[in-house]
C-alpha positions as a Markdown table, in Angstrom:
| # | Residue | x | y | z |
|---|---|---|---|---|
| 1 | Glu | -61.2 | 60.9 | -53.5 |
| 2 | Glu | -63.0 | 62.0 | -50.4 |
| 3 | Ala | -62.2 | 58.6 | -48.7 |
| 4 | Glu | -58.6 | 58.8 | -50.0 |
| 5 | His | -58.6 | 62.1 | -48.4 |
| 6 | Lys | -59.7 | 60.9 | -45.3 |
| 7 | Gly | -57.6 | 58.1 | -44.8 |
| 8 | Trp | -54.5 | 60.6 | -45.5 |
| 9 | Cys | -55.8 | 62.5 | -42.8 |
| 10 | Asp | -56.4 | 59.8 | -40.6 |
| 11 | Thr | -53.0 | 58.4 | -41.3 |
| 12 | Glu | -51.4 | 62.4 | -40.6 |
| 13 | Leu | -53.4 | 62.6 | -37.6 |
| 14 | Ser | -52.3 | 59.3 | -36.2 |
| 15 | Thr | -48.8 | 60.4 | -37.0 |
| 16 | Asn | -49.0 | 63.6 | -35.6 |
| 17 | Glu | -50.3 | 62.2 | -32.4 |
| 18 | Gln | -47.6 | 59.7 | -32.2 |
| 19 | Thr | -44.9 | 62.6 | -32.6 |
| 20 | Arg | -46.8 | 64.6 | -29.9 |
| 21 | Lys | -46.6 | 61.9 | -27.5 |
| 22 | Glu | -42.9 | 61.1 | -28.5 |
| 23 | Lys | -42.0 | 64.8 | -28.2 |
| 24 | Thr | -43.9 | 65.2 | -24.9 |
| 25 | Glu | -42.1 | 62.2 | -23.3 |
| 26 | Ala | -39.1 | 63.6 | -24.1 |
| 27 | Val | -39.9 | 66.9 | -22.8 |
| 28 | Glu | -40.9 | 65.3 | -19.7 |
| 29 | Thr | -37.6 | 63.3 | -19.6 |
| 30 | Leu | -35.6 | 66.5 | -20.2 |
| 31 | His | -37.4 | 68.3 | -17.5 |
| 32 | Ala | -36.7 | 65.3 | -15.0 |
| 33 | Glu | -33.3 | 65.7 | -16.2 |
| 34 | Ile | -33.0 | 69.3 | -15.9 |
| 35 | Asp | -34.5 | 68.9 | -12.1 |
| 36 | Gln | -31.9 | 66.1 | -11.6 |
| 37 | Leu | -29.2 | 68.5 | -12.5 |
| 38 | Glu | -30.0 | 71.2 | -10.5 |
| 39 | Ala | -30.3 | 69.4 | -7.6 |
| 40 | Ser | -26.6 | 67.9 | -8.3 |
| 41 | Ile | -25.3 | 71.5 | -8.9 |
| 42 | Ala | -27.1 | 72.4 | -5.5 |
| 43 | Lys | -25.3 | 69.5 | -3.7 |
| 44 | Leu | -22.3 | 70.2 | -5.3 |
| 45 | Thr | -22.4 | 73.9 | -4.3 |
| 46 | Glu | -23.0 | 72.9 | -0.6 |
| 47 | Asp | -20.2 | 70.4 | -0.7 |
| 48 | Ile | -17.8 | 73.3 | -2.5 |
| 49 | Ser | -19.1 | 75.6 | 0.5 |
| 50 | Glu | -18.4 | 73.0 | 3.5 |
| 51 | Leu | -14.9 | 72.0 | 1.6 |
| 52 | Thr | -14.0 | 75.6 | 1.4 |
| 53 | Lys | -14.7 | 76.2 | 5.1 |
| 54 | Ala | -12.7 | 73.0 | 6.2 |
| 55 | Val | -9.8 | 74.2 | 3.9 |
| 56 | Ala | -9.7 | 77.3 | 5.9 |
| 57 | Glu | -9.9 | 75.9 | 9.2 |
| 58 | Leu | -7.4 | 73.2 | 8.0 |
| 59 | Asp | -4.9 | 76.8 | 7.0 |
| 60 | Ala | -6.1 | 78.1 | 10.3 |
| 61 | Ala | -4.7 | 75.0 | 12.2 |
| 62 | Met | -1.9 | 74.9 | 10.3 |
| 63 | Ser | -0.9 | 78.2 | 11.1 |
| 64 | Glu | -1.6 | 78.0 | 14.6 |
| 65 | Ala | 0.8 | 74.8 | 14.5 |
| 66 | Thr | 3.5 | 76.9 | 13.0 |
| 67 | Thr | 3.4 | 79.6 | 15.3 |
| 68 | Leu | 3.3 | 76.9 | 18.4 |
| 69 | Arg | 5.9 | 74.8 | 16.9 |
| 70 | Leu | 8.4 | 78.1 | 16.5 |
| 71 | Asp | 7.7 | 79.1 | 20.1 |
| 72 | Glu | 8.3 | 75.6 | 21.2 |
| 73 | Lys | 11.4 | 75.3 | 19.1 |
| 74 | Ala | 12.9 | 78.6 | 20.7 |
| 75 | Lys | 12.3 | 77.3 | 24.3 |
| 76 | Asn | 13.6 | 74.0 | 23.6 |
| 77 | Glu | 16.7 | 75.6 | 22.0 |
| 78 | Gln | 17.1 | 77.8 | 24.8 |
| 79 | Thr | 16.6 | 75.0 | 27.5 |
| 80 | Ile | 19.7 | 73.3 | 25.6 |
| 81 | Lys | 21.7 | 76.1 | 25.7 |
| 82 | Asp | 21.1 | 77.0 | 29.3 |
| 83 | Ala | 21.7 | 73.1 | 30.2 |
| 84 | Gly | 25.0 | 73.1 | 28.2 |
| 85 | Glu | 26.0 | 76.4 | 29.9 |
| 86 | Ala | 25.1 | 75.1 | 33.3 |
| 87 | Gln | 27.1 | 71.8 | 32.8 |
| 88 | Thr | 30.2 | 73.6 | 31.8 |
| 89 | Ala | 29.5 | 76.1 | 35.2 |
| 90 | Val | 29.0 | 73.1 | 36.9 |
| 91 | Ala | 32.2 | 71.2 | 36.0 |
| 92 | Gln | 34.2 | 74.2 | 36.4 |
| 93 | Ala | 33.0 | 74.4 | 40.0 |
| 94 | Leu | 33.8 | 70.7 | 40.5 |
| 95 | Thr | 37.2 | 71.3 | 39.1 |
| 96 | Val | 37.8 | 74.3 | 41.6 |
| 97 | Leu | 36.3 | 72.2 | 44.5 |
| 98 | Lys | 38.4 | 69.1 | 44.0 |
| 99 | Glu | 41.6 | 71.2 | 43.5 |
| 100 | Phe | 40.7 | 73.0 | 46.9 |
| 101 | Tyr | 40.2 | 69.9 | 48.6 |
| 102 | Ala | 43.2 | 68.6 | 47.2 |
| 103 | Lys | 45.4 | 71.4 | 48.3 |
| 104 | Ala | 43.7 | 71.4 | 51.7 |
| 105 | Gly | 44.4 | 67.9 | 52.4 |
| 106 | Glu | 48.0 | 68.5 | 52.2 |
| 107 | Ala | 47.9 | 71.5 | 54.7 |
| 108 | Thr | 47.3 | 71.7 | 58.5 |
| 109 | Ala | 45.6 | 74.8 | 60.1 |
| 110 | Phe | 47.4 | 77.1 | 62.1 |
| 111 | Met | 50.7 | 75.6 | 62.1 |
| 112 | Gln | 52.4 | 79.1 | 62.2 |
| 113 | Gln | 53.7 | 79.6 | 65.8 |
| 114 | Gln | 51.9 | 77.5 | 68.3 |
| 115 | Pro | 54.3 | 75.4 | 69.9 |
| 116 | Ala | 51.6 | 72.6 | 70.4 |
| 117 | Ala | 49.0 | 72.7 | 68.3 |
| 118 | Pro | 45.6 | 71.8 | 69.7 |
| 119 | Glu | 44.2 | 68.3 | 69.0 |
| 120 | Ile | 41.4 | 69.4 | 67.0 |
| 121 | Phe | 44.3 | 70.8 | 64.4 |
| 122 | Asp | 46.4 | 67.9 | 64.2 |
| 123 | Ala | 45.0 | 66.5 | 60.7 |
| 124 | Pro | 44.4 | 68.5 | 57.5 |
| 125 | Tyr | 41.1 | 69.8 | 57.3 |
| 126 | Lys | 39.4 | 67.8 | 54.1 |
| 127 | Gly | 35.8 | 69.4 | 54.6 |
| 128 | Met | 33.0 | 67.1 | 54.9 |
| 129 | Gln | 33.7 | 65.2 | 51.7 |
| 130 | Ser | 32.4 | 62.1 | 52.7 |
| 131 | Glu | 29.1 | 62.7 | 54.3 |
| 132 | Asn | 26.5 | 61.5 | 51.8 |
| 133 | Gly | 28.8 | 62.6 | 48.7 |
| 134 | Gly | 29.0 | 66.3 | 50.3 |
| 135 | Val | 29.3 | 69.4 | 48.2 |
| 136 | Ile | 31.0 | 67.4 | 45.3 |
| 137 | Gly | 28.5 | 64.7 | 45.2 |
| 138 | Met | 25.6 | 67.2 | 45.2 |
| 139 | Leu | 27.4 | 69.0 | 42.3 |
| 140 | Glu | 27.7 | 65.7 | 40.2 |
| 141 | Val | 24.2 | 65.2 | 40.7 |
| 142 | Ile | 23.3 | 68.6 | 39.4 |
| 143 | Glu | 25.9 | 68.1 | 36.4 |
| 144 | Ser | 24.0 | 64.8 | 35.5 |
| 145 | Asp | 20.5 | 66.4 | 36.0 |
| 146 | Phe | 21.4 | 68.9 | 33.7 |
| 147 | Ala | 23.0 | 66.7 | 30.9 |
| 148 | Arg | 19.8 | 64.6 | 31.2 |
| 149 | Leu | 17.7 | 67.8 | 31.0 |
| 150 | Glu | 19.7 | 68.6 | 27.4 |
| 151 | Ala | 19.1 | 65.0 | 26.4 |
| 152 | Asp | 15.4 | 64.8 | 27.1 |
| 153 | Thr | 14.8 | 68.1 | 25.4 |
| 154 | Thr | 17.2 | 67.4 | 22.8 |
| 155 | Ala | 14.9 | 64.2 | 22.0 |
| 156 | Gly | 11.4 | 66.3 | 22.7 |
| 157 | Glu | 12.5 | 68.5 | 20.3 |
| 158 | Ala | 13.0 | 66.1 | 17.7 |
| 159 | Thr | 10.1 | 64.3 | 18.3 |
| 160 | Ala | 8.0 | 67.4 | 18.3 |
| 161 | Gln | 9.4 | 68.5 | 14.9 |
| 162 | Lys | 8.9 | 65.0 | 13.2 |
| 163 | Glu | 5.3 | 65.5 | 14.4 |
| 164 | Tyr | 4.9 | 68.9 | 13.4 |
| 165 | Asp | 6.4 | 67.8 | 9.8 |
| 166 | Asn | 4.1 | 64.8 | 9.6 |
| 167 | Phe | 0.9 | 66.9 | 10.5 |
| 168 | Met | 2.1 | 69.7 | 8.2 |
| 169 | Thr | 2.5 | 67.0 | 4.9 |
| 170 | Asp | -0.8 | 65.4 | 5.9 |
| 171 | Ser | -2.4 | 68.9 | 5.9 |
| 172 | Lys | -1.3 | 70.0 | 2.6 |
| 173 | Val | -4.0 | 70.9 | 0.2 |
């Protein structure tokens, strides 16, 4: 019976030793998994911190872009308005000058009571219209400059608005 009991004890001891080895390996595996997960948590926490910072910077950039865009838009609208008003004013000035020169072309100066007009006044005064375009030519150039300014500003405004819209779309979180 003692031999039987010793056999049983030996069997139990080897079974327990095997179980202990398995459990120890399981504990070591779980500790390694815990260490790996803790490292992963630390890395993800760092990533979250970096991404939060990046989102904050992006929000600041979007806010600044909006402010700059609103300022630029107001400036462009004022430029377009001013160019339109200037074109109207120059067109009115051209009309007045053209009417003046048309009337001046019909009249001669000092024809009232002089029996013989000096040679200098024998033809109507038409101004210096033919000299390199004169005042009218200059005003027409100015008018075209204002038209070009208005067109360029309008095109620039459209381009800037499109770029702003694209930036805001790309920057949405």
